[in-house]
C-alpha positions as CSV (number, residue, x, y, z in Angstrom):
1,M,4.8,7.7,-63.9
2,G,7.8,10.1,-64.1
3,A,5.4,13.1,-64.7
4,L,3.3,12.1,-61.7
5,L,6.3,11.8,-59.5
6,T,7.4,15.3,-60.6
7,L,3.9,16.7,-59.8
8,V,3.9,15.2,-56.3
9,R,7.4,16.4,-55.4
10,R,7.0,20.0,-56.6
11,G,3.3,20.4,-56.2
12,F,0.8,22.2,-58.6
13,S,1.5,25.9,-59.3
14,A,-2.3,26.2,-59.2
15,G,-5.2,24.3,-58.0
16,G,-4.5,24.2,-54.3
17,L,-3.4,21.7,-51.7
18,R,-6.4,19.3,-52.3
19,R,-5.3,18.6,-55.8
20,T,-1.7,18.0,-54.9
21,V,-2.9,15.6,-52.1
22,A,-5.1,13.7,-54.5
23,V,-2.4,13.2,-57.0
24,A,-0.1,12.1,-54.2
25,I,-2.5,9.4,-53.1
26,T,-3.0,8.3,-56.7
27,V,0.8,8.0,-57.1
28,L,1.1,6.1,-53.8
29,V,-1.4,3.5,-55.0
30,L,0.4,3.2,-58.3
31,V,3.9,2.9,-56.9
32,A,3.0,0.6,-53.9
33,P,3.0,-2.7,-56.0
34,A,6.5,-1.9,-57.4
35,I,7.8,-1.4,-53.9
36,S,6.2,-4.4,-52.6
37,A,7.5,-6.6,-55.5
38,A,11.0,-5.3,-54.6
39,Q,11.0,-6.6,-51.0
40,P,13.9,-8.8,-50.4
41,P,13.4,-12.7,-50.4
42,P,13.7,-14.4,-47.1
43,R,17.0,-16.1,-47.9
44,R,20.2,-13.8,-48.0
45,L,23.1,-14.2,-50.4
46,A,26.4,-14.0,-48.4
47,T,30.0,-14.9,-48.2
48,I,31.9,-16.6,-45.4
49,A,33.7,-13.4,-44.6
50,A,30.4,-11.5,-44.4
51,L,29.1,-14.1,-41.9
52,R,32.2,-13.7,-39.7
53,Q,32.2,-9.8,-40.0
54,F,28.5,-9.5,-39.3
55,P,27.4,-12.4,-37.3
56,G,24.7,-10.4,-35.4
57,F,22.9,-9.5,-38.7
58,F,23.0,-13.2,-40.2
59,H,22.2,-15.1,-36.9
60,L,19.4,-17.5,-37.4
61,Q,18.9,-16.1,-40.9
62,N,18.5,-18.4,-43.9
63,V,21.5,-17.9,-46.2
64,L,22.9,-19.0,-49.4
65,L,26.7,-19.0,-50.1
66,R,29.4,-20.8,-52.2
67,G,32.4,-22.9,-51.4
68,E,33.8,-26.3,-51.1
69,F,33.2,-28.9,-48.5
70,K,36.3,-30.1,-46.5
71,E,36.4,-32.9,-44.0
72,E,38.7,-33.5,-41.1
73,G,38.2,-36.1,-38.4
74,G,34.6,-36.6,-39.3
75,R,33.9,-32.8,-38.9
76,F,32.9,-30.7,-42.1
77,S,33.6,-27.2,-43.0
78,L,32.8,-25.0,-45.9
79,E,35.8,-23.2,-47.4
80,A,36.1,-20.4,-50.0
81,E,38.5,-17.8,-51.0
82,D,37.6,-15.6,-48.1
83,G,37.7,-18.0,-45.2
84,N,36.0,-21.1,-43.8
85,I,33.1,-22.0,-41.4
86,R,32.1,-25.1,-39.5
87,V,29.0,-26.8,-40.9
88,I,26.3,-29.3,-39.4
89,L,24.5,-31.3,-42.1
90,D,20.9,-32.0,-41.9
91,S,19.8,-35.6,-42.5
92,G,20.2,-36.6,-46.1
93,V,22.3,-33.7,-47.2
94,R,25.1,-34.7,-49.5
95,T,28.7,-33.3,-49.5
96,P,29.9,-33.5,-53.1
97,S,33.4,-32.5,-54.1
98,G,34.0,-29.2,-56.0
99,A,32.3,-25.9,-55.9
100,V,28.8,-26.1,-54.5
101,E,26.0,-23.6,-53.4
102,V,24.9,-24.2,-49.9
103,R,21.6,-23.3,-48.3
104,G,21.3,-23.2,-44.5
105,Q,20.8,-21.2,-41.4
106,L,23.7,-19.4,-39.5
107,V,23.8,-20.1,-35.7
108,D,26.0,-17.7,-33.6
109,I,26.2,-20.0,-30.5
110,G,27.2,-17.3,-28.1
111,R,23.9,-15.4,-28.8
112,L,21.9,-18.4,-27.5
113,E,21.7,-19.9,-24.0
114,P,23.0,-23.3,-22.9
115,G,20.5,-25.9,-23.6
116,D,18.7,-24.0,-26.4
117,P,17.4,-26.5,-29.0
118,R,18.6,-24.2,-31.8
119,V,22.2,-25.0,-30.7
120,P,23.2,-28.1,-32.8
121,E,23.6,-31.2,-30.4
122,A,27.2,-31.6,-31.2
123,E,27.9,-28.0,-30.0
124,Q,26.2,-28.3,-26.7
125,R,28.6,-27.8,-23.7
126,D,28.8,-26.8,-20.1
127,A,27.6,-23.3,-19.5
128,T,31.0,-22.3,-17.9
129,R,32.6,-22.8,-21.3
130,W,30.0,-21.0,-23.3
131,P,31.3,-18.8,-26.1
132,R,30.9,-15.2,-26.4
133,P,28.6,-13.6,-29.3
134,G,30.4,-13.9,-32.6
135,E,33.2,-16.3,-31.2
136,E,31.7,-19.5,-32.6
137,L,29.7,-19.7,-35.7
138,V,28.0,-22.8,-37.2
139,L,26.2,-23.2,-40.5
140,R,23.3,-25.6,-40.4
141,V,23.1,-27.0,-44.0
142,T,19.7,-27.8,-45.3
143,A,20.5,-28.2,-49.0
144,V,23.3,-28.4,-51.4
145,N,23.6,-27.9,-55.3
146,D,26.4,-28.0,-57.7
147,A,27.7,-24.5,-58.5
148,A,27.6,-23.8,-62.1
149,A,29.6,-21.0,-63.6
150,P,27.6,-17.8,-64.0
151,A,26.5,-17.2,-67.5
152,S,26.7,-13.4,-67.1
153,T,27.9,-10.8,-64.6
154,T,24.9,-10.2,-62.3
155,I,24.5,-8.9,-58.8
156,R,23.9,-12.5,-57.7
157,A,27.2,-13.6,-59.1
158,L,29.0,-10.6,-57.4
159,A,27.3,-11.2,-54.1
160,L,28.3,-15.0,-54.0
161,E,31.9,-14.8,-55.3
162,P,33.2,-11.2,-55.3
163,W,36.8,-12.4,-55.4
164,R,36.3,-13.6,-58.9
165,Y,35.6,-10.0,-60.1
166,E,37.5,-7.8,-57.7
167,G,39.2,-5.1,-59.5
168,Q,37.3,-5.7,-62.7
169,K,35.1,-3.2,-64.5
170,V,31.6,-4.6,-64.9
171,T,28.1,-3.3,-65.6
172,V,25.1,-4.6,-63.7
173,T,21.3,-3.6,-63.4
174,G,19.6,-3.4,-60.0
175,N,16.8,-1.8,-58.1
176,F,17.7,1.4,-56.3
177,R,17.3,0.8,-52.4
178,G,18.7,4.0,-51.1
179,R,21.0,4.1,-48.1
180,N,20.2,0.5,-47.2
181,L,16.7,1.6,-46.5
182,F,15.3,-2.0,-46.5
183,G,18.1,-3.5,-44.5
184,D,19.4,-5.6,-47.4
185,L,23.0,-5.5,-46.2
186,P,24.6,-5.7,-42.8
187,G,26.8,-2.6,-42.9
188,A,27.9,0.4,-45.0
189,P,31.3,0.9,-46.7
190,G,31.4,4.5,-45.8
191,K,33.3,5.5,-49.0
192,S,31.3,8.5,-50.0
193,R,28.4,10.6,-48.9
194,Y,26.2,9.2,-51.6
195,D,26.7,5.4,-51.0
196,F,23.7,3.5,-51.9
197,V,22.4,-0.1,-52.3
198,I,21.1,-1.8,-55.5
199,R,19.4,-5.1,-55.5
200,G,18.9,-7.7,-58.3
201,A,16.4,-10.7,-58.6
202,E,18.8,-12.2,-56.0
203,G,21.4,-10.5,-54.0
204,A,22.3,-6.9,-53.1
205,M,25.5,-4.7,-53.2
206,W,26.7,-1.2,-52.4
207,V,27.4,1.5,-55.0
208,S,30.0,4.3,-54.3
209,G,31.6,7.3,-55.9
210,L,28.6,8.8,-57.8
211,Q,25.4,10.5,-56.8
212,P,22.3,8.8,-57.9
213,R,21.4,11.2,-60.6
214,G,21.5,11.5,-64.3
215,R,19.5,11.9,-67.4
216,G,15.8,11.4,-66.5
217,F,16.4,10.7,-62.7
218,D,17.5,12.4,-59.5
219,L,17.2,10.0,-56.6
220,D,17.3,10.7,-52.9
221,I,19.3,8.0,-51.0
222,D,17.1,8.7,-47.8
223,R,13.6,8.3,-49.4
224,R,11.8,5.0,-49.9
225,F,9.6,6.9,-52.4
226,D,12.5,6.7,-55.0
227,T,13.0,3.0,-54.8
228,D,10.8,2.2,-57.7
229,Q,13.6,3.3,-59.9
230,W,16.1,0.7,-61.6
231,L,19.6,1.7,-62.5
232,E,22.3,0.3,-64.8
233,V,25.6,0.8,-62.9
234,T,29.1,0.5,-64.4
235,G,32.1,0.5,-62.1
236,V,35.1,-1.4,-60.5
237,V,34.3,-4.2,-58.1
238,A,35.7,-4.0,-54.6
239,Y,35.4,-6.4,-51.7
240,E,36.3,-5.2,-48.2
241,R,35.2,-6.4,-44.7
242,G,32.7,-8.8,-46.1
243,L,30.9,-6.0,-48.2
244,V,30.7,-6.1,-52.0
245,R,30.5,-2.7,-53.7
246,L,30.9,-1.1,-57.1
247,D,33.0,2.1,-57.3
248,A,30.8,3.6,-60.1
249,T,32.0,5.4,-63.1
250,Q,28.5,5.7,-64.8
251,L,24.8,5.4,-63.9
252,T,22.0,5.2,-66.3
253,A,18.3,4.7,-65.8
254,A,17.1,1.2,-66.6
255,K,13.9,-0.8,-66.9
256,A,13.0,-3.5,-64.5
257,P,14.0,-6.9,-66.0
258,Q,11.4,-9.6,-66.6
259,V,12.9,-12.2,-64.3
260,I,11.1,-15.3,-63.2
261,R,12.7,-16.3,-59.9
262,E,13.0,-20.0,-59.3
263,A,11.2,-21.5,-56.4
264,D,13.5,-21.1,-53.3
265,E,14.4,-24.2,-51.1
266,P,12.3,-24.4,-48.1
267,A,13.7,-22.8,-45.1
268,A,15.3,-24.8,-42.3
269,P,12.4,-26.5,-40.4
270,P,12.0,-25.2,-36.8
271,P,13.5,-27.3,-34.1
272,V,11.4,-29.4,-31.8
273,L,11.3,-27.4,-28.6
274,P,11.5,-29.3,-25.4
275,A,9.0,-28.6,-22.6
276,L,9.8,-25.9,-20.2
277,E,10.1,-27.8,-16.7
278,V,10.4,-26.8,-13.1
279,V,13.7,-27.9,-11.6
280,F,13.4,-26.5,-7.9
281,S,10.8,-24.8,-5.7
282,S,10.7,-23.2,-2.4
283,P,8.7,-24.3,-0.4
284,T,9.4,-27.9,-1.6
285,P,6.5,-30.2,-2.4
286,D,4.4,-31.3,0.5
287,E,6.4,-29.2,3.0
288,E,4.7,-28.4,6.2
289,N,4.5,-25.6,8.6
290,V,5.5,-23.0,6.0
291,G,5.3,-19.4,7.3
292,A,2.2,-17.5,6.3
293,T,4.3,-14.5,5.0
294,S,6.6,-16.8,3.0
295,V,7.3,-16.1,-0.7
296,V,7.2,-18.9,-3.3
297,R,10.2,-19.3,-5.5
298,I,10.0,-21.5,-8.7
299,Q,13.2,-22.2,-10.8
300,F,12.9,-23.3,-14.4
301,S,15.0,-25.5,-16.9
302,R,15.6,-22.4,-19.1
303,G,14.8,-18.7,-19.5
304,L,11.3,-17.4,-19.5
305,D,9.4,-15.1,-21.8
306,P,8.0,-12.4,-19.4
307,K,5.2,-11.5,-21.9
308,T,3.5,-14.8,-20.9
309,F,3.5,-14.4,-17.1
310,A,0.0,-12.9,-16.9
311,G,-2.5,-15.8,-15.9
312,A,0.1,-18.5,-16.3
313,V,0.6,-19.2,-12.6
314,R,-2.4,-19.9,-10.3
315,V,-2.6,-20.1,-6.6
316,G,-5.5,-21.4,-4.3
317,Y,-6.7,-23.1,-1.3
318,P,-7.7,-26.7,-2.4
319,G,-10.9,-28.0,-0.8
320,S,-11.7,-24.6,0.4
321,D,-14.2,-21.9,-0.6
322,A,-11.7,-19.2,0.5
323,T,-10.9,-16.5,-2.0
324,P,-7.6,-17.4,-3.7
325,P,-4.7,-15.0,-2.6
326,M,-3.5,-12.0,-4.5
327,F,0.2,-12.0,-5.5
328,Q,2.8,-10.3,-7.6
329,T,5.5,-12.0,-9.6
330,T,9.1,-10.9,-10.1
331,Y,11.5,-12.7,-12.4
332,D,15.3,-13.0,-12.1
333,A,16.7,-13.9,-15.5
334,A,20.2,-14.9,-14.2
335,T,18.8,-17.8,-12.2
336,R,15.7,-18.4,-14.3
337,A,13.5,-18.1,-11.1
338,L,10.0,-16.7,-10.7
339,T,9.2,-15.3,-7.3
340,L,5.6,-15.0,-6.0
341,R,5.0,-12.4,-3.2
342,F,1.6,-12.4,-1.5
343,S,-0.3,-9.1,-0.7
344,A,-1.5,-10.6,2.5
345,P,-0.4,-13.5,4.9
346,L,-1.5,-16.9,3.5
347,Q,-4.3,-18.6,5.5
348,A,-3.5,-21.7,7.6
349,G,-3.8,-25.1,5.8
350,R,-3.0,-26.4,2.3
351,V,-1.9,-24.1,-0.4
352,Q,-1.6,-25.1,-4.1
353,V,0.5,-23.4,-6.7
354,E,0.0,-24.4,-10.4
355,V,2.2,-23.5,-13.4
356,L,0.1,-23.7,-16.6
357,E,1.0,-24.5,-20.2
358,A,0.4,-20.9,-21.0
359,L,3.9,-20.1,-19.5
360,K,6.5,-20.0,-22.3
361,A,10.3,-20.1,-22.5
362,F,12.2,-17.4,-24.2
363,D,12.3,-19.6,-27.3
364,G,8.5,-20.3,-27.3
365,G,8.6,-23.7,-25.7
366,A,5.5,-24.2,-23.5
367,A,5.6,-25.2,-19.8
368,K,5.0,-28.6,-18.7
369,P,2.1,-28.2,-16.2
370,W,3.2,-28.5,-12.7
371,T,1.7,-28.3,-9.2
372,L,3.2,-27.6,-5.9
373,T,1.2,-28.2,-2.7
374,F,2.4,-27.2,0.8
375,S,0.9,-26.5,4.2
376,V,0.9,-23.3,6.1
377,G,1.1,-23.6,9.9
378,D,-1.3,-22.1,12.4
């Protein structure tokens, strides 16, 4: 594999472009499975400080972290060396004493709208008191396991409890991921020009201080092509701003370990989305003597997904063979209102407006079918 990579990077000294391209295609086919196998799992290993430092990155993500449950006044929190966070327990989830591993989903309430079903019921409140993004975080806990002491120093152990190892010199093996080319981590330490990420069977961390080159390898931190390489890294553990890193003193080429990953806990089940409903309209139902040049305004119970507007609203003249009127829709996100403006005056008589199930809320909830009928005066 190394010889083929060298040929592709440098090209043939003889034989022409077609032979170089042919080898490049062959190498891509060979390397692709390794890259695919190294893709991150859906659940992210984290710490409480990381969740608080980078709430936008972890919002609605499935996470795994360590800590201890604390209860006060019937409310639970998860605490660790680097902070605490409010938790909501799914039905049947136990809260044992001592160190635990918690699987769940982070909810940044300020990044959702009031009434959004993904906001835990206990956290719903009046829209005038709604928090700003990052101001109020809740961890929806779906599963809890006892936290056994790690048998060895691994990237997983460092990612979950970095404070245990801070300042210690350790050696770990991980897959080279370049300058966070796969978005494994929420931010960068900015300690050196060659900072790069390594990933284990679970978890990821930064490496600083050394360029990723050595005997038998010379890796580019900005090229995904090099992410089939595994490295053994020796360095001192540091933990700052929710980011775990190794200040490296030695890098060595390594082989990918034969790891059988245990089946992950199922992700948090999606919430049951309430129907999107009409809460107000103008004209009102059965209103008479509406002007022929009037617009129709329909206000909804929550925000809409503009991609679903086409074909989701129908207008016609019930009991008549007249051609349905043409109209354009505009949407005001602040008031959650859809406005219909007609290209020509409406004909006198009854007009019917239908909202179909095809219209969706921003969270994917389908509209409850609704019909408005009013009369246009002569």
